C-alpha positions as CSV (number, residue, x, y, z in Angstrom):
1,M,177.9,221.5,60.5
2,N,179.7,222.1,57.2
3,K,179.1,220.2,54.0
4,T,182.2,218.0,54.3
5,S,181.1,216.8,57.8
6,I,177.6,216.0,56.6
7,I,179.0,214.0,53.7
8,L,181.5,212.1,55.9
9,T,178.8,211.3,58.5
10,F,176.5,210.1,55.8
11,L,179.2,207.9,54.3
12,F,180.2,206.5,57.7
13,A,176.5,205.7,58.3
14,I,176.2,203.8,55.0
15,V,179.4,201.8,55.8
16,L,178.1,201.0,59.3
17,I,174.7,199.9,58.0
18,S,176.2,197.8,55.2
19,C,178.7,196.0,57.4
20,G,177.5,192.5,57.8
21,R,178.9,189.1,58.1
22,N,178.8,186.3,55.5
23,Y,178.1,182.7,56.5
24,R,178.6,180.3,53.7
25,V,177.4,176.7,53.2
26,D,180.2,174.3,52.7
27,K,179.8,172.9,49.2
28,N,180.1,169.3,50.7
29,D,176.9,170.1,52.7
30,L,174.9,170.3,49.5
31,N,175.3,166.6,49.3
32,Y,172.5,166.4,51.9
33,I,170.2,167.5,49.1
34,P,170.0,164.5,46.8
35,Y,168.1,166.2,44.0
36,N,169.2,168.0,40.8
37,G,166.1,170.1,40.5
38,N,164.1,168.4,37.7
39,E,162.7,165.1,39.2
40,V,159.1,163.9,39.4
41,L,158.2,162.0,42.6
42,I,155.2,159.8,42.5
43,F,153.6,158.5,45.7
44,K,150.9,156.0,46.6
45,S,149.1,155.7,49.9
46,D,147.9,152.6,51.6
47,L,144.4,153.9,50.9
48,N,145.2,153.6,47.2
49,R,145.4,157.3,46.6
50,M,148.1,158.9,44.4
51,D,150.1,162.2,44.7
52,T,153.0,163.8,42.8
53,I,155.7,166.2,43.8
54,F,157.4,168.1,41.0
55,V,161.0,169.1,41.9
56,K,161.7,172.4,40.2
57,E,165.0,173.8,41.2
58,L,167.8,174.2,43.7
59,R,167.5,177.9,44.8
60,K,169.9,180.0,46.9
61,F,168.4,182.3,49.6
62,N,169.5,184.3,52.6
63,G,168.6,182.3,55.7
64,C,169.1,185.1,58.2
65,Y,167.5,188.0,56.2
66,D,165.9,190.4,58.6
67,P,164.2,193.4,57.0
68,L,164.4,195.3,60.3
69,S,168.1,194.8,60.8
70,F,170.6,197.6,60.4
71,S,173.3,195.2,59.2
72,S,173.1,192.9,56.2
73,D,174.2,189.5,57.5
74,D,174.1,186.9,54.8
75,C,173.4,183.3,56.0
76,E,173.7,181.3,52.8
77,G,171.0,178.8,52.3
78,Y,169.8,176.4,49.6
79,E,166.4,174.8,49.1
80,I,164.8,172.4,46.8
81,V,161.7,174.2,45.4
82,T,158.7,172.1,44.3
83,K,155.2,172.1,43.0
84,A,153.3,170.1,45.6
85,T,149.8,169.4,46.7
86,D,148.2,171.8,49.2
87,P,147.7,169.8,52.4
88,N,144.3,171.4,53.0
89,Y,142.8,171.8,49.6
90,D,142.5,169.9,46.2
91,R,145.1,172.0,44.4
92,Y,148.8,172.3,43.7
93,L,151.0,175.0,45.3
94,E,154.1,176.4,43.5
95,G,157.3,177.3,45.3
96,Q,157.1,174.8,48.2
97,G,160.4,174.1,49.8
98,L,161.1,170.4,50.3
99,V,164.4,170.5,52.0
100,H,166.6,173.4,53.2
101,I,170.3,173.7,54.1
102,V,171.3,177.0,55.9
103,K,174.6,178.2,57.4
104,S,173.5,180.1,60.6
105,K,175.0,183.0,62.5
106,D,176.2,180.6,65.1
107,G,178.5,179.1,62.5
108,E,176.6,175.8,62.4
109,T,174.8,174.4,59.4
110,Y,171.2,173.2,59.7
111,I,168.8,171.1,57.6
112,N,165.1,171.4,57.6
113,F,162.2,169.7,55.8
114,G,159.0,171.3,54.5
115,I,157.0,168.2,53.5
116,T,153.4,168.6,52.3
117,M,151.2,166.2,50.4
118,K,147.4,165.5,50.1
119,G,146.0,166.0,53.6
120,S,149.5,165.7,55.1
121,W,151.8,168.4,56.6
122,F,155.1,167.7,58.4
123,Y,155.2,170.5,61.0
124,G,158.7,169.8,62.0
125,A,161.3,167.5,63.5
126,E,162.0,167.0,67.1
127,L,164.8,169.5,66.8
128,H,163.6,172.1,64.3
129,P,165.8,172.8,62.4
130,I,168.3,170.0,62.8
131,N,172.0,170.7,63.1
132,L,173.8,168.6,60.5
133,N,176.0,166.9,63.1
134,R,172.8,165.8,64.9
135,F,171.2,164.8,61.7
136,D,174.2,162.6,60.9
137,S,173.8,160.9,64.3
138,I,170.3,159.8,63.6
139,P,170.5,156.1,63.0
140,T,169.8,154.7,59.5
141,S,167.6,151.7,58.8
142,S,166.5,149.7,55.7
143,M,163.2,150.1,54.0
144,V,161.7,148.2,51.1
145,I,159.1,149.9,48.8
146,E,157.8,148.2,45.7
147,N,160.6,145.7,45.7
148,K,163.3,148.5,45.9
149,K,165.5,148.4,49.0
150,Y,166.8,151.6,50.6
151,D,169.6,151.0,53.2
152,D,170.2,154.6,54.3
153,V,166.8,155.7,55.7
154,K,166.5,158.2,58.5
155,T,163.1,158.4,60.3
156,L,162.3,161.9,61.5
157,K,159.5,162.2,64.0
158,S,157.3,165.2,64.4
159,D,157.6,167.2,67.6
160,G,153.9,167.0,68.6
161,R,153.0,170.5,67.6
162,Y,149.6,170.6,65.9
163,S,149.0,166.9,66.6
164,K,145.3,167.5,66.8
165,R,145.1,168.6,63.2
166,D,143.7,166.2,60.6
167,N,146.7,166.7,58.3
168,Y,149.3,166.1,61.1
169,V,152.2,163.9,60.0
170,E,153.7,161.7,62.7
171,R,157.0,160.8,60.8
172,I,158.8,161.1,57.5
173,Y,161.3,158.8,55.9
174,W,164.4,160.4,54.3
175,S,166.9,158.4,52.3
176,V,170.4,160.0,52.5
177,S,171.0,159.1,48.8
178,D,167.5,159.3,47.3
179,G,165.6,161.9,49.4
180,F,162.0,161.8,50.5
181,L,160.6,158.3,50.6
182,G,157.2,158.9,52.4
183,L,155.4,159.7,55.5
184,D,153.0,158.3,58.1
185,R,149.8,159.9,59.4
186,R,147.6,158.3,62.0
187,D,145.3,157.0,59.3
188,E,147.3,156.9,56.1
189,K,150.8,156.0,54.9
190,W,152.4,157.4,51.7
191,R,155.4,155.8,49.9
192,L,157.5,156.8,46.9
193,I,156.7,154.4,44.1
194,K,158.5,156.1,41.2
195,K,161.2,158.8,40.8
196,Y,162.1,159.9,37.3
197,V,163.4,162.8,35.2
198,P,161.1,163.8,32.3
């Protein structure tokens, strides 16, 4: 094989490997993330315990990144990154994702929640992750917390995985306009009592 053939084969292989598809999140879908990236969320439980989630930033990521893949498909995703309490230990963890939006290879956009608090871990919704069309179809209800009324609350129930764990969360409450409002475990309920920007 001459030098030209080797170079052409090498270039063809590079082009073939680098060929991938791009899947982009519609900018309107970012409205499903009701945070700017600098909020402090303070929660109180019915056992009179307190916890805080520090919202750090809105970060872009590749939702379909596969290090073993020959192509470089790019499934655009965005997540709210937080500093949140470890659900198993008395410490804070950096880089926890609270909510994610991803455009998938199937052309659909999905939302997913990564909620953790003191002794509490939401292991996933009934449909994990949730297609945005299906998320929209979840009925909303009203909820009053500390004399503040939220009229656009979606209740997301856990799918039963890991239900025997002590930190298992049965359901979370998500306001379309305000974000994470709280969660219910078997033995403790957490509610948002204050949201502010320092």
